[in-house]
C-alpha positions as CSV (number, residue, x, y, z in Angstrom):
1,M,2.7,0.6,-13.9
2,P,5.9,-0.1,-15.8
3,C,6.7,-3.7,-16.7
4,L,9.8,-5.4,-15.5
5,N,11.6,-7.9,-17.7
6,K,11.7,-11.5,-16.4
7,S,15.3,-11.6,-15.2
8,L,14.8,-8.4,-13.2
9,S,11.5,-9.4,-11.8
10,K,13.0,-12.7,-10.5
11,S,15.5,-10.8,-8.4
12,I,13.0,-8.3,-6.9
13,N,10.4,-9.6,-4.5
14,A,9.0,-6.2,-3.6
15,L,8.7,-2.7,-5.1
16,V,9.1,0.3,-2.8
17,L,7.4,3.5,-3.6
18,H,7.5,6.7,-1.6
19,L,4.1,8.2,-1.4
20,E,3.3,11.6,0.0
21,F,0.1,10.4,1.3
22,V,-2.0,7.2,1.1
23,K,-5.7,8.0,1.1
24,C,-7.9,5.0,2.0
25,K,-11.6,5.4,1.9
26,N,-12.2,2.9,4.7
27,L,-9.4,4.4,6.8
28,S,-10.6,7.9,7.1
29,D,-10.5,7.6,10.9
30,Y,-7.1,6.0,10.9
31,K,-5.0,7.8,13.5
32,K,-1.7,7.8,11.6
33,K,-2.1,9.8,8.4
34,G,0.9,11.3,6.6
35,K,3.9,10.1,4.7
36,F,4.2,6.4,4.2
37,Y,6.4,4.0,2.3
38,L,4.4,1.5,0.4
39,I,5.9,-2.0,-0.3
40,I,4.1,-4.0,-2.9
41,T,4.6,-7.8,-2.4
42,Y,3.2,-10.7,-4.3
43,D,-0.1,-10.7,-2.3
44,H,-0.4,-7.5,-0.2
45,L,0.5,-3.9,0.3
46,I,2.5,-3.0,3.4
47,F,2.6,0.6,4.7
48,Y,5.6,1.8,6.8
49,Q,6.6,5.2,8.1
50,K,9.9,6.6,6.9
51,D,12.1,4.6,9.2
52,F,10.8,1.2,8.1
53,Y,10.9,0.1,11.7
54,E,7.3,-0.7,12.3
55,I,4.5,-1.7,10.0
56,Q,1.7,0.7,10.2
57,F,-0.9,-1.4,8.4
58,K,-1.1,-3.9,5.6
59,I,-3.8,-4.7,3.0
60,F,-4.1,-7.9,1.2
61,F,-5.1,-7.6,-2.5
62,N,-8.2,-9.7,-2.0
63,E,-9.5,-7.0,0.4
64,I,-9.2,-4.3,-2.3
65,L,-12.1,-3.3,-4.4
66,H,-10.4,-0.5,-6.3
67,I,-7.0,1.2,-6.3
68,F,-5.8,4.0,-8.5
69,H,-3.3,6.9,-8.6
70,C,-4.8,10.3,-8.9
71,D,-2.7,12.7,-11.1
72,Q,-4.3,15.8,-9.7
73,S,-3.7,15.0,-6.0
74,N,-0.7,12.6,-6.4
75,Y,-2.5,10.3,-3.9
76,V,-3.0,6.6,-4.2
77,H,-6.7,6.0,-3.5
78,V,-7.6,2.6,-2.1
79,T,-11.2,1.5,-1.7
80,L,-11.7,-1.6,0.3
81,K,-14.4,-4.2,0.0
82,E,-17.2,-4.2,2.5
83,N,-16.3,-5.9,5.8
84,S,-12.6,-5.9,4.9
85,V,-10.0,-6.3,7.7
86,I,-6.8,-4.2,7.9
87,G,-3.9,-5.9,9.5
88,S,-1.5,-3.9,11.7
89,S,1.1,-6.5,12.1
90,F,2.4,-9.7,10.5
91,D,1.2,-12.0,13.3
């Protein structure tokens, strides 16, 4: 992941990435698969569909066991810790 200098990182509180697909090991049965926008905040990942109208789900960093980007598939693979809970709203 590229580093941001201090002055730039102070003005940005989230990084938005367009991913063709987010593949989550623990979400293989998740009903909404496809294109998502991923927002990375200071403590969690938020997944939106293209209109940014509704959060599809969110994952806190402390729930993630392993995360990596696969060059071959261009997927971001997220493996969650056992008994992790995926939030579907900000309530």
